[in-house]
PASEBA-1860 file (N, C-alpha, C; in nm, 3 decimals):
! residues 237
1> MQMQEVDE> -1.736/-0.739/2.648/-1.673/-0.594/2.605/-1.661/-0.510/2.730 ~ -1.541/-0.458/2.741/-1.551/-0.376/2.820/-1.621/-0.203/2.782 ~ -1.664/-0.157/2.901/-1.750/-0.035/2.874/-1.699/0.065/2.737 ~ -1.569/0.112/2.775/-1.503/0.177/2.650/-1.556/0.140/2.539 ~ -1.534/-0.004/2.514/-1.555/-0.079/2.404/-1.687/-0.072/2.318 ~ -1.783/-0.093/2.458/-1.943/-0.131/2.411/-1.971/0.036/2.364 ~ -1.932/0.135/2.428/-1.953/0.274/2.381/-1.884/0.266/2.226 ~ -1.758/0.243/2.199/-1.716/0.243/2.070/-1.795/0.168/1.985
9> FRSFLRKK> -1.851/0.080/1.994/-1.963/-0.033/1.935/-2.080/0.054/1.910 ~ -2.116/0.106/1.994/-2.236/0.156/2.025/-2.255/0.271/1.918 ~ -2.129/0.345/1.893/-2.114/0.472/1.832/-2.098/0.434/1.694 ~ -2.058/0.306/1.636/-2.047/0.247/1.524/-2.170/0.208/1.474 ~ -2.235/0.144/1.546/-2.363/0.082/1.509/-2.453/0.231/1.494 ~ -2.451/0.329/1.533/-2.506/0.454/1.539/-2.477/0.503/1.387 ~ -2.355/0.500/1.329/-2.301/0.538/1.222/-2.357/0.458/1.105 ~ -2.406/0.340/1.147/-2.457/0.248/1.033/-2.606/0.283/1.012
17> GKKNHVAD> -2.677/0.369/1.091/-2.787/0.404/1.099/-2.874/0.344/1.212 ~ -2.831/0.242/1.311/-2.927/0.193/1.371/-2.944/0.288/1.499 ~ -3.070/0.274/1.549/-3.162/0.354/1.667/-3.106/0.281/1.794 ~ -3.113/0.378/1.871/-3.044/0.350/2.002/-3.112/0.199/2.061 ~ -3.196/0.189/2.057/-3.265/0.047/2.109/-3.254/-0.034/2.023 ~ -3.217/-0.032/1.916/-3.121/-0.137/1.792/-3.018/-0.172/1.827 ~ -2.922/-0.071/1.855/-2.790/-0.082/1.926/-2.798/-0.154/2.040 ~ -2.860/-0.126/2.105/-2.871/-0.202/2.260/-2.889/-0.361/2.271
25> GLIKRCSI> -3.011/-0.383/2.148/-3.021/-0.523/2.130/-2.866/-0.594/2.072 ~ -2.843/-0.509/1.973/-2.749/-0.602/1.923/-2.620/-0.631/2.043 ~ -2.597/-0.504/2.093/-2.518/-0.535/2.216/-2.547/-0.644/2.300 ~ -2.662/-0.627/2.363/-2.707/-0.741/2.440/-2.678/-0.894/2.379 ~ -2.699/-0.891/2.234/-2.687/-1.052/2.166/-2.534/-1.078/2.179 ~ -2.454/-0.976/2.127/-2.317/-0.994/2.157/-2.267/-1.045/2.281 ~ -2.356/-1.045/2.359/-2.301/-1.083/2.526/-2.331/-1.203/2.518 ~ -2.429/-1.276/2.457/-2.447/-1.396/2.450/-2.368/-1.493/2.399
33> FEGFLHDK> -2.326/-1.424/2.294/-2.198/-1.490/2.227/-2.056/-1.522/2.307 ~ -2.017/-1.393/2.382/-1.923/-1.362/2.492/-1.957/-1.437/2.615 ~ -2.072/-1.480/2.673/-2.089/-1.556/2.750/-2.032/-1.699/2.711 ~ -2.098/-1.732/2.592/-2.060/-1.872/2.544/-1.906/-1.900/2.525 ~ -1.829/-1.805/2.514/-1.669/-1.788/2.487/-1.608/-1.798/2.634 ~ -1.677/-1.722/2.735/-1.610/-1.753/2.832/-1.640/-1.886/2.925 ~ -1.757/-1.952/2.884/-1.791/-2.115/2.927/-1.648/-2.193/2.854 ~ -1.598/-2.117/2.746/-1.513/-2.215/2.685/-1.341/-2.142/2.736
41> QMHSMDVA> -1.378/-2.093/2.846/-1.227/-2.029/2.903/-1.180/-1.961/2.796 ~ -1.229/-1.867/2.715/-1.181/-1.760/2.647/-1.232/-1.637/2.693 ~ -1.122/-1.572/2.679/-1.127/-1.406/2.784/-1.185/-1.307/2.699 ~ -1.215/-1.266/2.548/-1.298/-1.220/2.485/-1.328/-1.243/2.374 ~ -1.407/-1.169/2.275/-1.452/-1.191/2.156/-1.337/-1.174/2.076 ~ -1.215/-1.107/2.088/-1.141/-1.080/1.988/-1.032/-1.189/1.992 ~ -1.021/-1.290/2.072/-0.936/-1.392/2.006/-1.026/-1.522/1.974 ~ -1.144/-1.505/1.920/-1.249/-1.595/1.871/-1.228/-1.627/1.752
49> SKEDIQAF> -1.234/-1.738/1.674/-1.220/-1.784/1.563/-1.342/-1.804/1.475 ~ -1.344/-1.849/1.337/-1.438/-1.878/1.269/-1.519/-1.999/1.329 ~ -1.442/-2.108/1.358/-1.471/-2.237/1.437/-1.528/-2.212/1.559 ~ -1.524/-2.089/1.599/-1.596/-2.060/1.759/-1.716/-2.021/1.697 ~ -1.742/-1.931/1.591/-1.888/-1.881/1.532/-1.957/-2.008/1.510 ~ -1.894/-2.117/1.441/-1.975/-2.182/1.434/-2.037/-2.283/1.533 ~ -1.948/-2.321/1.613/-1.968/-2.386/1.733/-2.089/-2.340/1.822 ~ -2.058/-2.180/1.816/-2.174/-2.111/1.867/-2.298/-2.116/1.805
57> FDSIRDRR> -2.311/-2.147/1.692/-2.436/-2.145/1.639/-2.490/-2.271/1.630 ~ -2.389/-2.372/1.606/-2.470/-2.505/1.680/-2.496/-2.524/1.786 ~ -2.468/-2.429/1.886/-2.519/-2.443/2.029/-2.660/-2.382/2.038 ~ -2.662/-2.315/1.982/-2.801/-2.231/1.995/-2.925/-2.256/1.887 ~ -2.891/-2.319/1.798/-2.981/-2.304/1.676/-3.111/-2.370/1.712 ~ -3.089/-2.490/1.820/-3.213/-2.539/1.835/-3.267/-2.498/1.992 ~ -3.189/-2.393/2.041/-3.273/-2.330/2.128/-3.371/-2.207/2.119 ~ -3.462/-2.160/2.257/-3.534/-2.061/2.220/-3.440/-1.932/2.224
65> VDVNNCLR> -3.343/-1.882/2.138/-3.259/-1.799/2.107/-3.287/-1.737/1.976 ~ -3.306/-1.591/1.974/-3.310/-1.525/1.851/-3.200/-1.528/1.780 ~ -3.164/-1.650/1.718/-3.031/-1.669/1.649/-3.010/-1.581/1.508 ~ -3.103/-1.552/1.475/-3.067/-1.500/1.349/-2.981/-1.342/1.388 ~ -3.056/-1.272/1.478/-3.024/-1.110/1.532/-2.889/-1.167/1.624 ~ -2.867/-1.300/1.660/-2.707/-1.287/1.739/-2.621/-1.289/1.617 ~ -2.653/-1.376/1.531/-2.561/-1.360/1.429/-2.531/-1.206/1.364 ~ -2.650/-1.168/1.362/-2.633/-1.044/1.268/-2.533/-0.957/1.357
73> AISLYYGF> -2.565/-0.940/1.528/-2.480/-0.867/1.583/-2.345/-0.896/1.580 ~ -2.312/-1.046/1.579/-2.167/-1.088/1.572/-2.134/-1.038/1.447 ~ -2.172/-1.041/1.333/-2.124/-0.975/1.209/-2.094/-0.828/1.222 ~ -2.182/-0.776/1.289/-2.123/-0.604/1.309/-2.039/-0.591/1.406 ~ -2.026/-0.674/1.484/-1.911/-0.651/1.576/-1.771/-0.680/1.511 ~ -1.788/-0.790/1.429/-1.639/-0.806/1.368/-1.591/-0.709/1.235 ~ -1.734/-0.638/1.202/-1.716/-0.554/1.103/-1.656/-0.416/1.171 ~ -1.711/-0.403/1.296/-1.665/-0.275/1.373/-1.517/-0.286/1.411
81> KSKPELSA> -1.456/-0.473/1.433/-1.316/-0.491/1.470/-1.230/-0.505/1.363 ~ -1.276/-0.456/1.252/-1.213/-0.487/1.113/-1.153/-0.607/1.109 ~ -1.256/-0.745/1.101/-1.230/-0.859/1.101/-1.332/-0.902/1.003 ~ -1.281/-0.906/0.872/-1.391/-0.918/0.772/-1.414/-1.072/0.759 ~ -1.336/-1.152/0.768/-1.363/-1.338/0.762/-1.447/-1.365/0.891 ~ -1.433/-1.305/0.994/-1.506/-1.332/1.103/-1.633/-1.271/1.095 ~ -1.656/-1.143/1.039/-1.807/-1.104/0.999/-1.849/-1.150/0.890 ~ -1.788/-1.212/0.789/-1.844/-1.268/0.681/-1.907/-1.416/0.712
89> MASKLRKQ> -1.810/-1.491/0.813/-1.871/-1.624/0.875/-1.987/-1.603/0.955 ~ -2.036/-1.507/1.029/-2.145/-1.470/1.074/-2.235/-1.469/0.987 ~ -2.201/-1.377/0.918/-2.346/-1.330/0.760/-2.354/-1.474/0.747 ~ -2.246/-1.560/0.707/-2.278/-1.651/0.600/-2.426/-1.770/0.648 ~ -2.376/-1.767/0.813/-2.445/-1.840/0.892/-2.590/-1.789/0.912 ~ -2.609/-1.677/0.898/-2.709/-1.623/0.923/-2.830/-1.635/0.788 ~ -2.750/-1.615/0.702/-2.830/-1.649/0.521/-2.844/-1.766/0.532 ~ -2.745/-1.881/0.552/-2.802/-1.993/0.548/-2.903/-2.081/0.642
97> RLLSARKP> -2.926/-2.017/0.755/-3.033/-2.008/0.836/-3.172/-1.959/0.786 ~ -3.162/-1.843/0.731/-3.278/-1.777/0.679/-3.325/-1.873/0.523 ~ -3.237/-1.906/0.486/-3.291/-1.983/0.362/-3.357/-2.114/0.390 ~ -3.306/-2.177/0.502/-3.318/-2.284/0.546/-3.476/-2.325/0.610 ~ -3.510/-2.173/0.640/-3.638/-2.158/0.764/-3.781/-2.133/0.620 ~ -3.717/-2.112/0.523/-3.837/-2.102/0.448/-3.924/-2.193/0.383 ~ -4.056/-2.155/0.421/-4.134/-2.266/0.373/-4.123/-2.274/0.217 ~ -4.138/-2.431/0.180/-4.143/-2.449/0.061/-4.249/-2.379/-0.027
105> FALRDFRG> -4.262/-2.339/-0.137/-4.360/-2.230/-0.218/-4.457/-2.392/-0.256 ~ -4.561/-2.359/-0.236/-4.683/-2.452/-0.272/-4.725/-2.438/-0.453 ~ -4.718/-2.536/-0.512/-4.746/-2.527/-0.666/-4.890/-2.463/-0.663 ~ -4.973/-2.471/-0.596/-5.102/-2.411/-0.599/-5.097/-2.265/-0.628 ~ -5.010/-2.238/-0.531/-4.980/-2.069/-0.543/-4.916/-1.991/-0.641 ~ -4.901/-2.070/-0.737/-4.797/-2.016/-0.878/-4.927/-1.938/-0.961 ~ -4.939/-1.836/-1.004/-5.030/-1.807/-1.100/-5.033/-1.860/-1.205 ~ -5.182/-1.898/-1.244/-5.205/-1.937/-1.384/-5.180/-2.108/-1.417
113> VTPEHVNR> -5.159/-2.130/-1.309/-5.130/-2.301/-1.313/-5.281/-2.390/-1.300 ~ -5.294/-2.487/-1.350/-5.433/-2.585/-1.368/-5.433/-2.660/-1.264 ~ -5.563/-2.620/-1.160/-5.575/-2.683/-1.039/-5.564/-2.855/-1.045 ~ -5.639/-2.885/-1.157/-5.677/-3.039/-1.164/-5.493/-3.113/-1.181 ~ -5.413/-3.024/-1.245/-5.276/-3.079/-1.247/-5.221/-3.069/-1.103 ~ -5.233/-2.991/-1.044/-5.191/-2.959/-0.898/-5.219/-3.082/-0.815 ~ -5.373/-3.089/-0.837/-5.441/-3.198/-0.736/-5.373/-3.339/-0.781 ~ -5.355/-3.331/-0.903/-5.284/-3.506/-0.929/-5.135/-3.530/-0.898
121> LASVGVKN> -5.058/-3.398/-0.891/-4.955/-3.398/-0.843/-4.919/-3.406/-0.695 ~ -5.048/-3.390/-0.622/-5.049/-3.371/-0.493/-5.078/-3.492/-0.442 ~ -5.160/-3.606/-0.516/-5.195/-3.717/-0.520/-5.071/-3.816/-0.518 ~ -4.950/-3.797/-0.575/-4.840/-3.858/-0.563/-4.722/-3.777/-0.458 ~ -4.773/-3.735/-0.412/-4.665/-3.632/-0.297/-4.607/-3.535/-0.345 ~ -4.627/-3.454/-0.455/-4.553/-3.344/-0.496/-4.627/-3.248/-0.497 ~ -4.651/-3.162/-0.392/-4.711/-3.054/-0.371/-4.629/-2.910/-0.352 ~ -4.501/-2.898/-0.368/-4.412/-2.748/-0.346/-4.347/-2.745/-0.443
129> AEQMLAVG> -4.250/-2.646/-0.455/-4.166/-2.649/-0.583/-4.048/-2.723/-0.557 ~ -4.021/-2.712/-0.423/-3.890/-2.815/-0.377/-3.908/-2.968/-0.464 ~ -4.012/-3.032/-0.431/-4.043/-3.152/-0.466/-4.064/-3.143/-0.606 ~ -4.112/-3.046/-0.706/-4.123/-3.073/-0.832/-3.998/-3.049/-0.919 ~ -3.907/-2.979/-0.830/-3.781/-2.973/-0.904/-3.686/-3.113/-0.865 ~ -3.750/-3.167/-0.756/-3.685/-3.334/-0.752/-3.737/-3.435/-0.820 ~ -3.866/-3.408/-0.875/-3.889/-3.535/-0.938/-3.909/-3.489/-1.095 ~ -3.867/-3.349/-1.122/-3.864/-3.331/-1.267/-3.723/-3.278/-1.318
137> KTQVDRQR> -3.635/-3.314/-1.272/-3.466/-3.289/-1.323/-3.464/-3.296/-1.415 ~ -3.491/-3.416/-1.500/-3.425/-3.455/-1.631/-3.568/-3.460/-1.726 ~ -3.538/-3.496/-1.831/-3.670/-3.488/-1.952/-3.731/-3.634/-1.911 ~ -3.627/-3.711/-1.910/-3.696/-3.872/-1.854/-3.749/-3.853/-1.725 ~ -3.731/-3.776/-1.644/-3.848/-3.781/-1.515/-3.939/-3.738/-1.530 ~ -3.956/-3.609/-1.617/-4.061/-3.555/-1.644/-4.200/-3.616/-1.735 ~ -4.111/-3.732/-1.800/-4.207/-3.827/-1.896/-4.241/-3.911/-1.801 ~ -4.169/-3.970/-1.702/-4.255/-4.063/-1.621/-4.325/-4.013/-1.538
145> LSEKTGIP> -4.295/-3.915/-1.480/-4.404/-3.830/-1.384/-4.535/-3.812/-1.474 ~ -4.515/-3.740/-1.614/-4.631/-3.734/-1.695/-4.687/-3.864/-1.706 ~ -4.665/-4.002/-1.690/-4.736/-4.079/-1.736/-4.796/-4.125/-1.616 ~ -4.699/-4.089/-1.496/-4.774/-4.160/-1.359/-4.892/-4.067/-1.347 ~ -4.913/-3.944/-1.366/-4.999/-3.845/-1.360/-5.113/-3.839/-1.452 ~ -5.073/-3.850/-1.562/-5.187/-3.847/-1.690/-5.173/-3.698/-1.736 ~ -5.072/-3.602/-1.672/-5.057/-3.484/-1.705/-4.974/-3.478/-1.829 ~ -5.011/-3.356/-1.914/-4.941/-3.352/-2.060/-4.772/-3.332/-1.971
153> VEAVLELV> -4.661/-3.366/-2.030/-4.529/-3.319/-2.051/-4.508/-3.204/-2.057 ~ -4.541/-3.136/-2.124/-4.549/-2.987/-2.153/-4.599/-2.909/-1.994 ~ -4.707/-2.968/-1.961/-4.780/-2.886/-1.840/-4.683/-2.929/-1.709 ~ -4.644/-3.046/-1.732/-4.510/-3.095/-1.604/-4.388/-2.996/-1.602 ~ -4.347/-2.975/-1.761/-4.231/-2.891/-1.767/-4.257/-2.768/-1.733 ~ -4.388/-2.701/-1.747/-4.419/-2.564/-1.709/-4.385/-2.536/-1.542 ~ -4.447/-2.635/-1.475/-4.439/-2.637/-1.345/-4.294/-2.645/-1.316 ~ -4.221/-2.703/-1.346/-4.087/-2.745/-1.355/-4.003/-2.619/-1.360
161> KLADLSRI> -4.064/-2.552/-1.468/-3.976/-2.404/-1.505/-4.034/-2.307/-1.354 ~ -4.161/-2.304/-1.371/-4.185/-2.213/-1.237/-4.136/-2.248/-1.124 ~ -4.121/-2.360/-1.113/-4.048/-2.407/-0.951/-3.883/-2.341/-0.954 ~ -3.822/-2.362/-1.079/-3.706/-2.326/-1.076/-3.677/-2.200/-1.052 ~ -3.765/-2.113/-1.142/-3.770/-1.967/-1.128/-3.766/-1.919/-0.985 ~ -3.858/-2.016/-0.936/-3.867/-1.946/-0.760/-3.759/-1.983/-0.651 ~ -3.656/-2.022/-0.704/-3.539/-2.055/-0.662/-3.502/-1.893/-0.632 ~ -3.531/-1.803/-0.694/-3.467/-1.683/-0.670/-3.531/-1.613/-0.587
169> EGVKSIRA> -3.466/-1.557/-0.480/-3.547/-1.474/-0.379/-3.648/-1.368/-0.464 ~ -3.754/-1.387/-0.430/-3.905/-1.259/-0.442/-3.932/-1.326/-0.582 ~ -3.884/-1.452/-0.654/-3.975/-1.467/-0.749/-4.057/-1.606/-0.703 ~ -4.205/-1.542/-0.695/-4.273/-1.625/-0.644/-4.406/-1.656/-0.762 ~ -4.542/-1.631/-0.704/-4.667/-1.629/-0.784/-4.678/-1.573/-0.903 ~ -4.674/-1.427/-0.908/-4.667/-1.339/-1.013/-4.561/-1.342/-1.087 ~ -4.445/-1.308/-1.015/-4.332/-1.284/-1.094/-4.268/-1.376/-1.138 ~ -4.281/-1.544/-1.105/-4.259/-1.643/-1.170/-4.329/-1.653/-1.314
177> RLYYDAGV> -4.470/-1.600/-1.320/-4.549/-1.614/-1.388/-4.527/-1.539/-1.488 ~ -4.487/-1.386/-1.484/-4.430/-1.310/-1.576/-4.303/-1.312/-1.646 ~ -4.194/-1.403/-1.586/-4.098/-1.419/-1.646/-4.114/-1.548/-1.732 ~ -4.202/-1.666/-1.684/-4.221/-1.730/-1.792/-4.296/-1.731/-1.894 ~ -4.393/-1.631/-1.875/-4.504/-1.621/-2.041/-4.380/-1.483/-2.087 ~ -4.290/-1.455/-2.044/-4.243/-1.318/-2.120/-4.110/-1.439/-2.210 ~ -4.083/-1.558/-2.158/-3.995/-1.643/-2.198/-3.861/-1.648/-2.128 ~ -3.871/-1.608/-2.042/-3.727/-1.566/-1.962/-3.769/-1.691/-1.869
185> DTVEKMAK> -3.776/-1.796/-1.896/-3.844/-1.911/-1.821/-3.742/-2.015/-1.728 ~ -3.620/-1.981/-1.749/-3.524/-2.057/-1.643/-3.438/-1.982/-1.603 ~ -3.348/-2.036/-1.497/-3.257/-1.960/-1.402/-3.146/-1.951/-1.522 ~ -3.135/-2.025/-1.614/-2.991/-1.986/-1.701/-3.032/-1.881/-1.789 ~ -3.165/-1.870/-1.831/-3.160/-1.774/-1.948/-3.190/-1.613/-1.874 ~ -3.236/-1.630/-1.743/-3.222/-1.513/-1.664/-3.091/-1.466/-1.638 ~ -2.983/-1.542/-1.613/-2.851/-1.504/-1.580/-2.768/-1.455/-1.708 ~ -2.834/-1.450/-1.818/-2.780/-1.421/-1.920/-2.809/-1.265/-1.963
193> WNPDELRA> -2.901/-1.222/-1.899/-2.971/-1.071/-1.948/-2.880/-0.980/-1.876 ~ -2.886/-0.860/-1.936/-2.829/-0.720/-1.880/-2.988/-0.663/-1.821 ~ -2.957/-0.630/-1.676/-3.085/-0.593/-1.590/-3.153/-0.473/-1.670 ~ -3.093/-0.384/-1.707/-3.169/-0.274/-1.753/-3.264/-0.329/-1.899 ~ -3.177/-0.400/-1.954/-3.247/-0.459/-2.103/-3.357/-0.570/-2.065 ~ -3.361/-0.646/-1.976/-3.451/-0.743/-1.905/-3.565/-0.626/-1.871 ~ -3.524/-0.523/-1.795/-3.652/-0.430/-1.731/-3.718/-0.366/-1.867 ~ -3.678/-0.329/-1.991/-3.715/-0.294/-2.070/-3.790/-0.361/-2.148
201> YLVCFVRK> -3.748/-0.489/-2.161/-3.812/-0.594/-2.217/-3.937/-0.619/-2.176 ~ -3.970/-0.638/-2.022/-4.059/-0.667/-1.971/-4.196/-0.575/-1.951 ~ -4.142/-0.446/-1.942/-4.203/-0.303/-1.943/-4.314/-0.331/-2.075 ~ -4.228/-0.360/-2.184/-4.284/-0.383/-2.337/-4.364/-0.480/-2.332 ~ -4.345/-0.591/-2.254/-4.418/-0.722/-2.260/-4.564/-0.683/-2.176 ~ -4.539/-0.645/-2.052/-4.650/-0.589/-2.005/-4.749/-0.501/-2.036 ~ -4.693/-0.417/-2.162/-4.798/-0.318/-2.225/-4.839/-0.399/-2.324 ~ -4.801/-0.459/-2.434/-4.834/-0.531/-2.556/-4.954/-0.648/-2.496
209> TGFEGIAP> -4.904/-0.741/-2.388/-4.985/-0.848/-2.341/-5.103/-0.795/-2.268 ~ -5.088/-0.707/-2.184/-5.204/-0.684/-2.056/-5.163/-0.757/-1.955 ~ -5.067/-0.840/-1.945/-5.039/-0.915/-1.795/-5.086/-0.816/-1.700 ~ -5.155/-0.856/-1.627/-5.217/-0.857/-1.497/-5.095/-0.819/-1.364 ~ -5.037/-0.722/-1.405/-4.881/-0.739/-1.289/-4.795/-0.611/-1.367 ~ -4.703/-0.580/-1.266/-4.590/-0.463/-1.308/-4.464/-0.506/-1.343 ~ -4.371/-0.441/-1.448/-4.241/-0.514/-1.446/-4.193/-0.482/-1.318 ~ -4.045/-0.534/-1.332/-3.961/-0.520/-1.184/-3.928/-0.374/-1.199
217> LPKEAKFT> -3.877/-0.286/-1.093/-3.825/-0.212/-1.092/-3.683/-0.215/-1.132 ~ -3.584/-0.136/-1.156/-3.444/-0.134/-1.182/-3.385/-0.203/-1.080 ~ -3.406/-0.146/-0.912/-3.330/-0.219/-0.863/-3.361/-0.386/-0.835 ~ -3.488/-0.430/-0.832/-3.557/-0.557/-0.822/-3.465/-0.637/-0.979 ~ -3.464/-0.562/-1.104/-3.454/-0.642/-1.210/-3.281/-0.679/-1.196 ~ -3.217/-0.592/-1.143/-3.042/-0.595/-1.095/-3.018/-0.691/-1.004 ~ -3.113/-0.711/-0.884/-3.068/-0.835/-0.780/-3.110/-0.960/-0.827 ~ -3.254/-0.951/-0.933/-3.278/-1.100/-0.984/-3.165/-1.151/-1.067
225> VAMARKMP> -3.121/-1.063/-1.151/-3.030/-1.120/-1.250/-2.910/-1.153/-1.173 ~ -2.859/-1.095/-1.083/-2.758/-1.128/-0.980/-2.759/-1.219/-0.927 ~ -2.869/-1.275/-0.878/-2.893/-1.424/-0.816/-2.895/-1.520/-0.889 ~ -2.959/-1.479/-1.004/-2.951/-1.588/-1.102/-2.807/-1.638/-1.151 ~ -2.749/-1.565/-1.157/-2.566/-1.575/-1.182/-2.514/-1.665/-1.105 ~ -2.591/-1.645/-0.971/-2.492/-1.729/-0.838/-2.563/-1.847/-0.840 ~ -2.641/-1.902/-0.908/-2.713/-1.972/-0.867/-2.662/-2.127/-0.952 ~ -2.668/-2.252/-0.917/-2.621/-2.360/-0.955/-2.716/-2.409/-1.035
233> KTVEY> -2.694/-2.513/-1.134/-2.788/-2.537/-1.252/-2.856/-2.671/-1.151 ~ -2.985/-2.669/-1.169/-3.010/-2.784/-1.100/-3.129/-2.898/-1.190 ~ -3.150/-2.817/-1.320/-3.279/-2.899/-1.403/-3.213/-2.892/-1.525 ~ -3.200/-3.006/-1.603/-3.173/-3.043/-1.737/-3.313/-3.009/-1.853 ~ -3.281/-2.928/-1.921/-3.372/-2.882/-2.031/-3.346/-2.962/-2.174
END
């Protein structure tokens, strides 16, 4: 970037609420992408394509580079340049990387699960939510797992439903248990709720049952329902 463009981009970032040191860091990370383009005999970021962003991501994903912030910087830069497709491409890659980096949620960390059941599942190699979903997708799968481990099929189904709910960002130990106990026990059921009505229902549920936890705040309820509506169905009930 030329100095004038750097100053304009910095001004754009400030309007976005970025502090000076954050803006400087983002500009520096854009220069990494710019260096990659120069190595490909391209003269500036303005002539880059979605394929170039993908190629850049592929070239740094396994290196000691702050990949997430590089992609964040690129997304902001193309927002500044009014190139929404390129901005969205960088943002998409960043989200994919963040999701892939998440550590699978351990079954033992769900609130209210039976330790003996968790141990029996671990003995057959099922230790986390992802593995639980893989072996419990269908009724036949769950019956086979029950017979293999000696765990009641109802308990297997409970763990599958908790694992299913945990696919939603922010829904893990306590939240998954709250939704399960309240009967909102699958992603499909969650997707059918109006966020405000869901929150009101859960506030009432917590008050009536004495559940050790609080209902989601309005913003969280809205986010959770929105996420559920976007998710593909992975389990047959």
